[in-house]
Legacy VTK file of the C-alpha trace (Angstrom):
# vtk DataFile Version 3.0
C-alpha trace
ASCII
DATASET POLYDATA
POINTS 109 float
-1.568 20.607 6.892
-1.218 17.202 5.321
-2.577 13.919 6.627
0.017 11.151 6.870
-1.094 8.739 9.574
-0.274 5.275 10.780
-3.317 3.038 11.222
-3.399 1.448 14.646
-7.065 0.516 15.170
-7.992 -1.923 12.389
-11.547 -2.202 13.671
-12.099 1.175 11.974
-10.826 -0.065 8.580
-14.276 -0.578 7.024
-15.361 2.866 8.119
-12.087 4.386 6.927
-12.302 3.055 3.364
-15.905 4.240 2.930
-14.635 7.809 2.703
-15.567 9.757 -0.418
-12.004 11.058 -0.820
-9.302 8.760 -2.187
-7.341 6.915 0.455
-3.791 5.714 -0.226
-2.912 2.767 2.007
0.765 1.902 2.334
1.556 -1.486 3.863
5.086 -1.500 5.279
7.286 -3.153 7.911
9.363 -1.153 10.327
12.254 -3.596 10.049
12.236 -3.575 6.218
14.533 -1.037 4.613
12.656 1.158 2.139
14.685 3.576 0.103
15.553 6.850 1.769
13.245 8.619 -0.678
10.096 6.558 -0.110
8.802 7.902 3.233
9.516 11.529 2.253
7.662 10.791 -1.014
4.611 9.754 1.014
4.780 13.025 2.945
4.982 14.861 -0.380
1.881 13.029 -1.625
-0.038 13.871 1.543
1.007 17.520 1.289
0.091 17.763 -2.402
-3.316 16.117 -1.958
-4.195 18.063 1.204
-7.820 17.663 2.257
-8.763 16.018 -1.044
-7.335 12.652 0.038
-5.541 10.752 2.786
-2.330 8.756 3.069
-2.359 6.015 5.712
0.612 3.793 6.584
-0.191 0.320 7.913
2.528 -1.632 9.734
2.027 -5.247 8.642
3.413 -6.953 11.750
1.022 -4.962 13.959
-1.963 -5.553 11.654
-1.565 -9.189 10.616
-5.290 -9.943 10.178
-5.796 -7.027 7.826
-2.554 -7.813 5.991
-3.665 -11.419 5.466
-7.228 -10.450 4.524
-5.935 -8.134 1.800
-3.327 -10.706 0.704
-0.377 -8.397 1.113
2.686 -10.447 0.153
5.264 -7.800 -0.809
6.510 -4.783 1.097
5.611 -2.084 0.396
2.183 -2.689 -1.067
0.154 0.357 -1.970
-3.613 0.513 -2.492
-6.028 3.302 -3.287
-9.577 2.997 -1.976
-12.474 5.285 -2.765
-16.054 4.882 -1.626
-15.330 1.464 -0.131
-13.767 0.001 -3.289
-10.149 -0.727 -4.092
-9.459 1.182 -7.310
-5.688 0.644 -7.610
-3.040 -1.686 -6.171
0.703 -2.009 -6.714
3.600 -3.667 -4.920
6.901 -1.831 -4.715
7.924 1.745 -4.173
6.480 4.490 -6.350
7.734 8.040 -6.684
5.750 10.994 -5.363
4.737 12.316 -8.789
3.275 8.951 -9.818
1.296 8.658 -6.580
0.082 12.269 -6.740
-1.101 11.713 -10.312
-2.900 8.506 -9.320
-4.565 10.140 -6.331
-5.652 13.111 -8.471
-7.321 10.668 -10.881
-9.742 9.745 -8.073
-10.367 13.203 -6.634
-13.833 14.543 -7.440
-14.881 18.149 -7.228
LINES 1 110
109 0 1 2 3 4 5 6 7 8 9 10 11 12 13 14 15 16 17 18 19 20 21 22 23 24 25 26 27 28 29 30 31 32 33 34 35 36 37 38 39 40 41 42 43 44 45 46 47 48 49 50 51 52 53 54 55 56 57 58 59 60 61 62 63 64 65 66 67 68 69 70 71 72 73 74 75 76 77 78 79 80 81 82 83 84 85 86 87 88 89 90 91 92 93 94 95 96 97 98 99 100 101 102 103 104 105 106 107 108
């Protein structure tokens, strides 16, 4: 079972990013039109990573303080956190293989 979740409670953000597994955050807007392949690509990433990482979608209009604090200007913006530190950030859609490869770079045995 893969973990693709939407973050609702931002008060847990600090706790969430402290995880030892890589965490892919995807900042998006419901009213923005991502390509038809992007959301399925995120599901593919979550499925491929399994328990070795997490994929969390964050709706920017529902999480404005967090969006502003992290200076998210473009949609989508993707970030990978591990152990409380941002280790990668990119604006714009990425394909599943690229994201899986990036996440695997931060997986430790």
